[in-house]
C-alpha positions as CSV (number, residue, x, y, z in Angstrom):
1,M,1.2,19.9,-16.0
2,T,1.6,18.0,-12.9
3,E,5.4,17.2,-12.2
4,P,6.2,13.8,-11.9
5,L,6.4,12.0,-8.2
6,V,10.0,12.0,-6.5
7,Y,10.2,8.6,-4.8
8,P,12.1,8.6,-1.6
9,P,15.1,6.0,-1.9
10,Y,13.7,3.3,0.2
11,F,10.6,2.7,-2.2
12,R,10.1,2.1,-5.8
13,P,7.3,2.6,-8.3
14,P,6.1,-1.0,-8.7
15,E,5.7,-1.2,-5.0
16,F,2.9,1.0,-5.4
17,A,1.4,-0.2,-8.5
18,C,-1.9,-2.1,-8.5
19,K,-1.2,-5.9,-7.9
20,C,-3.6,-7.1,-10.5
21,G,-0.9,-5.8,-13.4
22,C,-3.0,-3.4,-14.7
23,G,-0.1,-1.0,-13.5
24,L,-2.6,1.3,-12.1
25,N,-0.3,3.7,-9.4
26,R,-1.9,6.9,-8.0
27,T,0.2,7.2,-5.0
28,Q,-0.5,10.7,-3.3
29,P,2.9,12.7,-2.1
30,E,1.5,13.0,1.5
31,L,1.7,9.0,1.7
32,L,5.0,8.7,0.6
33,N,6.2,11.3,2.9
34,F,4.7,9.6,5.7
35,L,6.3,6.0,4.6
36,H,9.6,8.0,4.4
37,L,9.3,9.2,8.1
38,L,8.3,5.9,9.1
39,R,10.9,4.1,7.3
40,S,13.9,6.4,8.6
41,S,12.1,6.2,12.1
42,A,12.2,2.7,12.3
43,G,15.5,2.2,11.2
44,Y,14.4,-1.3,9.2
45,P,12.6,-1.6,5.7
46,V,9.2,-1.2,5.5
47,H,7.8,-3.2,2.5
48,V,4.5,-2.2,0.9
49,I,2.2,-5.2,0.4
50,S,-0.7,-3.4,-1.3
51,G,-0.3,0.4,-2.7
52,T,-2.8,1.8,-5.3
53,R,-5.9,-0.4,-6.3
54,C,-7.9,-0.5,-9.7
55,R,-11.7,-0.9,-8.9
56,T,-11.8,-4.5,-10.1
57,H,-8.8,-5.5,-8.0
58,N,-10.3,-3.6,-4.9
59,A,-13.3,-5.7,-5.1
60,R,-11.5,-8.8,-5.9
61,V,-9.9,-8.2,-2.4
62,C,-13.1,-7.1,-1.0
63,G,-11.9,-3.8,-0.4
64,S,-14.3,-1.2,0.9
65,R,-16.1,0.7,-2.3
66,T,-14.8,3.9,-0.7
67,S,-11.0,2.5,0.2
68,R,-8.6,5.0,0.3
69,H,-6.1,2.7,-1.8
70,L,-8.5,3.8,-4.7
71,E,-7.0,7.3,-4.7
72,G,-3.8,6.6,-3.9
73,F,-4.0,7.7,0.1
74,A,-3.5,4.3,1.6
75,A,-0.9,1.3,1.9
76,D,-0.8,-1.8,3.6
77,V,2.9,-2.2,5.0
78,I,5.0,-4.3,7.0
79,C,8.4,-4.3,8.8
80,P,9.3,-7.8,9.1
81,Y,12.7,-6.9,11.2
82,L,10.2,-5.5,14.2
83,P,7.7,-7.0,16.3
84,V,4.5,-5.7,15.2
85,P,4.0,-3.4,19.1
86,V,7.5,-2.0,18.1
87,F,6.3,-1.2,14.9
88,L,2.9,0.3,15.4
89,L,4.9,2.4,18.3
90,H,7.0,4.2,15.6
91,I,3.3,4.6,13.5
92,F,2.0,6.5,16.5
93,N,4.9,8.4,17.5
94,L,4.5,10.0,14.1
95,Y,0.8,9.4,13.8
96,P,-0.7,12.8,15.0
97,K,0.9,15.0,12.6
98,H,1.3,12.6,9.5
99,I,-1.5,10.0,9.3
100,Q,-5.3,9.8,10.2
101,A,-5.9,5.9,10.0
102,V,-4.5,3.2,11.0
103,G,-5.3,-0.5,11.5
104,F,-4.6,-4.2,11.0
105,T,-5.4,-5.6,7.3
106,K,-8.0,-8.6,7.4
107,D,-5.5,-11.3,7.6
108,A,-4.1,-9.3,10.6
109,Q,-0.7,-9.9,8.5
110,S,0.0,-6.0,7.9
111,I,-0.8,-2.7,8.9
112,H,-3.3,-0.3,6.9
113,L,-1.8,3.2,6.8
114,A,-4.3,6.1,5.2
115,Y,-3.7,9.8,4.7
116,Q,-7.0,11.2,4.5
117,P,-7.7,14.9,3.9
118,V,-10.6,15.0,6.1
119,R,-9.2,16.1,9.9
120,R,-10.0,12.8,12.0
121,I,-8.3,9.8,13.5
122,F,-9.5,6.5,13.0
123,Y,-8.1,3.6,14.6
124,R,-9.5,0.2,13.6
125,I,-8.6,-3.1,15.7
126,S,-11.4,-5.3,14.1
127,R,-15.0,-4.8,12.5
128,Q,-16.2,-5.2,16.3
129,H,-13.9,-2.6,17.6
130,S,-13.5,0.8,16.1
131,Y,-12.6,4.3,17.4
132,N,-12.8,7.7,15.7
133,F,-11.5,10.4,17.5
134,L,-12.1,14.1,16.0
135,K,-8.5,16.2,16.2
136,E,-8.8,19.3,17.9
137,P,-8.4,22.3,15.4
138,R,-5.1,24.0,15.7
């Protein structure tokens, strides 16, 4: 039997549940740990706009069929108290150790963060500009 997921004090389970109302929540501990570090580093609230998604909701929002949201490894977040460049700076300061994918959401209003077990760094500005860098083995 797996132990229940412990949420950091800044976040609550409903923030990560599917927004269609089905209640699905597969948030992974690695993502929670990174968001906790990000919130502590920024010093301001970080709001989760989208966490886990069910397949139906993912299709409704035109998400990728292989979206990390489906497995609870991704979240779209905003920090309304910091300019986006400053918020991104906090993300990139933590990025090499804790997260492997950062990008803007389709509406460019929030930042997409994904934890991926595959050891790669992916940064996407738009569909036209994607950069993929392999990490050096440790």
